[in-house]
N, C-alpha and C positions, 0 to 999 in steps of 0.2 A: 696860510696864515690867519689867525684870529685877529682881526683889526681893533686896534685901540686897547689891547689888553697886555698888562705887563705882570710878570710874576717875581716874587723873591723866593728863592729857596733857602731855607734855613735848616740846617742840619737834616738835609736830604728830604725835607718835607715842603711842599708848595704852600706858604702860609698866608701871602699878601696878594691880593688882587688890586692892581693900581692902574690909573689911568695914563696912557703913554705921554710922556712929557720928554723929549730929548734935551731940552734946556736943563731940566731938573737932572736929568742923568748925567750930564756932564758935570755936575757939582759934586756927584758922589762916585764918578766911575773909577777913582782911585781904589776904592774898597770893594768894587763888584766886577764881575764879569759876565758876559752873555753866553749862554749855552743853548744848545737845541735838545729837546727830549723827544725821544721817538714813541708817540702814542701806541704803537702796536707793541712795543717792548713793555710798556707800563700794563696793557691789558693781558700780555702773556704771564708777566710776573704776577698779576693779580690771580689769574686762573690757576697758577701753580700753586699759590699759596692756599687758595680755597681748596684745591684738590687734597693738598696735605692736611688741611684743617678738617675737612670732611672724611677723609679716609681714616684719620685717627678716632673720630666718633663711631664709624662702622667698626673698627677693631675692638673698640670698648664694648659695643653691643655683641659682636661676635664672641667675645670672652664671657659674657654673661649667658649668651644661649649654650655655650658647650659646658659651662658650669652647672647650669640648671638641668640639663640633660644627664649629666654625671651624677649629680646628687639624687636625682629621681631614680637613676639605674640601680644605685646601691642602697635604695630605702625600700624596706619591705612594708606593706600596708599593714597598719596596726588598727583594728576597728575599735579597740579599747583604750587607744592612745589618750592619755591626760598630758596636756601640754600648756603651759602659761606662756603667753606671748605679749608683745606691746601692740595693743589694739589703739590706733591712732585716735579714735573718737574718745577712749577713755583714760589715756594717760594723764598721770598727774591728778587724778581725781580721787578724792578721799570722801569717806562717809561722814556720818555726824560725829564719830568718835576721833576723827582725824586720821583713820586707817585708809590706806589706799584700796581701792574696790578691785575686785577680781579682774584681770587683765588691764588694769590701770595703774601699774606700779610707778614709781618714780622714774621720770625720763628727762635728763637734763636738755635744756632748750636754750639757745643763745641766738640773738640776732645776727645775721650775716648779711653783709652788703651784696654779696655774689648772688644770694638768694632773695633779691628784692627786699632786704631788711625783715624777711621773715624769721621767726624763732625757729631754729632747726638744730639737729643734733648730726654733726658730722662723722661721730663715731659709731652710728647704729641706725639701721633702717627700722621702720615700724609698718603695720599692716593696717589698711582700710578695709572694712567689710561692709557691703550694702546693708541696709536696715532689713530687706525682705531676705537675706541670707542668714542662716543660724550660724553665729560665730563661733560654736563649738561642735559643729558637724564633724563628724569622722573624717570625711574627705578634706574639709577645710583645714583641720589640725595637722593631717598628714601632709597637706600641700605646704603649710605654712612651717611645719617642722623640716622638711628636706631644703625648703628655700632658704633656711636660716644660712646655707653655705654660700648665699650670694653676699652676704655681708662684707667679707674679705674682699671680693671681686669688686663690689662698689667703691670701696675706700681705695683698693688699689689703681682702679681706672682713674679715680679723681686725684690720686698722687702723680700719676703718669700725665695726665692732662688736667691742669687746675682749670680750664676753660669750660670743663663739662658742667651742666646744671643737673636737672633732677635725672636720674636714672630709676628705672622700676621694672617690676614683673607683674604682668596681669594674668592671673591663673583662670583656666578655663571654668573652674568651679566658683569663680566669682571675687576671690579676695585680691588685693591689690597691694604689693609691697613697694615702698618707696623710698628712696635714699637721696638725700638725708632724711631722717626721721622728722616728723612734723606733727603738732597738734591739728587734728582735722576738725574743721567747724562745721557742724551740722547747719542743714539750710533752715529757712523761717519756720518749718514745721518741726523742726528738731530731730529730723531724720537724716541718714546719709543716703541719698538718692543716687550718688555717683556710683555706676558700675562700670568698671574698666572695659568690659565686654562690649559696651555701645560706643566706645571711643573709636573714631576713624582709625586710629594708628593700629588698633588691635583688629578690626575688620578687615583692614587693607592686608595685614600680614597673614591673618589667619584663613584667608580664602582667596580664590582667585577671583577675577571679574566675572559678573553674572548678569543674566537676564531674568527678570522676576516678572511674572504676570500674577497678581493678587486678585483672586476670584472670590467675592464675598456674596452670601445669601442674604437677600433683603426681603423674603417673603414673610408672610403674616405670622409664622411660627417664631420669627426672630425678635418680636416686640419685647420691649421692657430691658431687663438686664442683660439678656443675650445680646441684644443689639448694642449695648453699652460695651460689653466684653468684646464683642466683634470689632468695634471700631478702634478701641484700645489696642487689639492684636494688630490691626493695619498699621496704626501709628508705631507700634513697637518694630515691626518688620521694616518700615520705612527708616526708621532710626538705625537700622543696622547696614544700610546702604550708603555706598559713597560715590564720588564722581567717575570712579571707573565702572560703575554699574548702570543698568537700564532697567526701566520699570513702566508697568502700566497697572491700573486699578479697573477692574470690571466688576459692576454689580448685576445680580440677575433676580428675576422673579420669574414670570413665564416668558420673558423676552430678555435679551441682553442690553445692558446699558453701561456705557462708558462713563465713568464718574466726571471725566473731562472730554466732552464731545470733540474738541479740537484734536485730541490725541487719538482719534479712532484708527484703528487698525494698525498702530505704530508703537515703538518703544521710545521712550525720552530718557535722556541722561538723568540719573538720579542726583543731581546737584541740590543744594540747599534750597534753592528757590523752588524748583519742581517738588521737592519733598514736602515742603510746607504748603504749596498750593494744594496738592494732594490731600492734605490733612484737613484743611478748611472745606473742600468738597465732601469728604468722607463725613465730616461732622454734621452735613447738611443732609444726609441719607435718611429715608423714612422707609418703614415697612409696609408692605402691601402685596396681595396676591398670592399666587402659589408658586413655589420654588421648583424651576426646572432647569437642572444645571448642565445638561448635555450640550445644549446651544452654546453655553459660555465656555465650556471646556473645548468645544471645536474651534470657537473663536479664538481662544488662548493659543492652541496648538498652531494655528494658521499663522498667527503673528510671529511666533516664535520661529517657525519653520521657514517663512519668508525672510525673517532676519538672517538666519543662517545660510539661507540660498543666496542672498545679495550681498552678503559680507557686512551687515550691518550690526549694530548692538556691540556687545562686548567681545563677541567671537570666542567665547569661552562656556562656562557653565549655563545652562538653562533650567529654569524650574517654574513650576504653577504651584502657588500657595492658594488652597481651597479651604476656605472659612465658613462654616455650615453647622447647622444643629441636626442635620442629617441628611444622607444621600441615599433615596430609595430606588433610584434608576440603575439600570444595568449599562455599565459603561464599557464592556469588552468590545463592542463593535468600534466604539470611538478610539480606544487604545490600538486595536488592530489596524486602523487606518491611519493613525497619525504617530504612533509611538514604538509599537512592537514590529519586530523583535529587538531593535537596537536599544530601546529605552533611553534614547539620547536626552529627553526631557524628564527631569524628576519631578514627582508629585509630593507635596507635603500637605497633609490633611490635618485641620484643627477643628475638632468637635466641640461645639460651644454648648454650655449649660450641663445640667445634672443628669438630663436623660442619656441612658446608654443603650437605647434601642437599636440605634443605627451604628453602633460602634463597630461591629464586625465588617460592616460594608465599607465604612469609612477607612479601616485599617487595612482592607484588602486593597483599596485604590492606591494607598501610598506603597505598600509592601510589594506590589507588582508594578511599580515604577520607580524602583531604586530611591524611594523617598522615605519620609518618617511620619507616624501617626502619633498625635497627642491630643489628650483630652483637657480641655480649659473649663473649669466649672466656675471659677471666681476670678475678680479682677487681680487678685494676689498671684494667680497662677500664671499670668501672661507672660512676664518677663523671662522666667526660667524655661517656660516651654518654648517659646519663639526661638530662643538662644541654641536650642537643639539642632536646628537646622543648618547652623554655621559648623557644627562639628561633622555633620554628613558631608557638606560640601568640601570641607577640608580634607577628608580621607584619602582622596587620590594623591594630594600633594604630600600628605604625611606619610603614606605608605612608600613613596618615591623619595622620601626624605629632601623635598626641594626647600633648602634654606634660602629663600629670596629675601634680601633686604629691601625693604620699601622705604621711601620717602613721602610724606605727606605733602599736601599743598600746604601753603602758609595759612596760619590760623591765628586767632586771639583766644587764650585760654583763660576762662574765668573761674575756673574751680578751685585752683590753689591760692588765689591771691583775694586778699581781705578788701582791697579797694578797687574802684574801677580804674583809677589812674595807673594802679600796677598791672591790671590785666589788660592794658591797652599796649602790649608787647607782641609784635608779631614773632611767631616762631614755627619752625617745623619740627617734626619728629622722624627719627630712623628707628625703625622697628624690625624685629625678626621673629620668626616663629620658633616654639620649643616643643620637640617631639619626644614621645616615649621611646627609648631604644631598648626596652625589655623584649626578650626573645617571644614571650608568650603573648605580647600584645602588638607586635610589629604588623601582623597581617590585618589588624583591626583598624590601625591608623589612628593612634591615640593623640590628639593634641593637648599638651599640658598647658600651653598658654602663650604669651608673646612677651619678649623683653624689648625694652625701648628706652631711648634718651631724648630729651627735647634740646633743640639748638636754637637760640634767639637769633633772628635775622641780623640783629644788631652785630652779634659776633662776626657775622659774614661781612658786614660793611665796614668793620674795623680794619679789614684787610685792604680795603680800597684806598687808593691815594685821597689824602684828606686836604681840603681846602678851606680857608676862612674868608668870609666876604664882608665882615664888618669890623675890620682891624685898621690900625694906623701904625706908621711908622713915626718915632720921634728921634732926632738928634738935634744938637744945638745949632748945627748950620743948615738943617734941613727940615722943613715944615710940609708934611703931607697933608692934603685935604681930606675930609671925612668922604668916605666912600658911599655910595648908593648901593641896596642890596641888589644882588644879581642871582638868578635861578641857578643853584648849583648844578642840579641834573643837565640843564639846557647847556650850561657852559661844559661840562663833562662830555656830553654828546658832540659838541662842536669840536673839542679836542680830539676825541677818538675818530670823528669821521675825517678831519683833516690829515690824520695820520701823524702828527708832531706838534710840538708846542714850539712856539717862536717867542723872541724877546722875553726869556726867562732870565732872570737876574739872579746870581749866586754869590754870596759873600766869599771873599778872598782871604780874609784874615779875621783875627779875633775881635777887630775893631768894627764889627757889624753893627747896624742900628739896633737900638733897643725896642722892645714891642711892649704894646699896652692895649689891651681889651678896650674898645669903645663901649 
């Protein structure tokens, strides 16, 4: 029994929390009755409702993934394709003569309460392309063209489940198709910095959990722009990690230096706090001395091998990211000792700067350890080149067609919302990878992108039993006192722990008390 608490049930919902007063109860006992409610039944009903609701969201995402794969299967790539589409940055934009600009045609928008009062188009999706991606590139145009088939699926999903919010397809080439269509607002610099491939839902769906050691050259030859590019590369890699991943960052000259000495010899979870902490420390790195990468490579292999042996880290993919302006040493002995012949740890190499003198050696390191080599000569090259490693790590999953549905942790999305108040909505995302089913590419493991849908946690809470704690009952013969506010969650916890509710009052006829909000 929860002492001193009385409930009134109106239309099956507990609405009023009242102090027990059996003298007052007698005054109204002709129109009420006392019933017991089993808290376990309430929890079970809540769980079943939640399972049905979340199951409906997963079915919607599965339909999107199947339609996307079929659309790509029956599309033949056309390198000369010319195709106009609704670019969310440009829609409804006219030139000086009042004519709509290219890719910026008329796109009806109307405010919709279901979408936080944002102006949207529920009859059409549109496409956002990051500023650093050419919006008429052949791969972009072909992807946008075949993904038009998702429009009907978006709308059908919304008709079947009106509680759905944003549905989308994030392409591996960089474009982002979103339903309902919106007018995308650029950032303060007038650019679209948003890249769907950096979002947690994309990364979690596109790859399996992973252990990453980032090894960066801070020798004297890395001074100036090279070091700036290297730091940006590290930060971009960190942005591709999520809470299922583990990481450490090692800098080297003629000795090995952990950027965070407290993390020496181990892997740490790549949660937001640790990623941001690494970024601060990386920004403080300074160049000096001569680069000797062999010691850093050995240290990295030892960390990863120890984690695998002790059952630590992600227990899945493992990789080393080498960021340098040149690798002059012979690493064959290191690889034979730690990685060959199994090649369990992949090596990804990032050659920094315009010099190509050591390109062959850097490429050899990656190719002989199931990795990927890339050359980064400017800051603008960083984003696209870093994303390549995700495609490599996703290949085994793609080849095996493991369509695993993932759910992200709860987060607050500030990208789509114009005001801070609107963005303070906790949500989770359900997402699923999309693979190429074309016979000629099956063995290559081509990831087309990721489909997903957002679920505000408020929708989940709507399924929970609702209680009001600042209401009063009014009736000519009964006067209830105002109630002090009581912690809702504390109250629910007591109810569920006790196993049932006692002293619950339920109206027995239409002559029930009127209600009024205080």
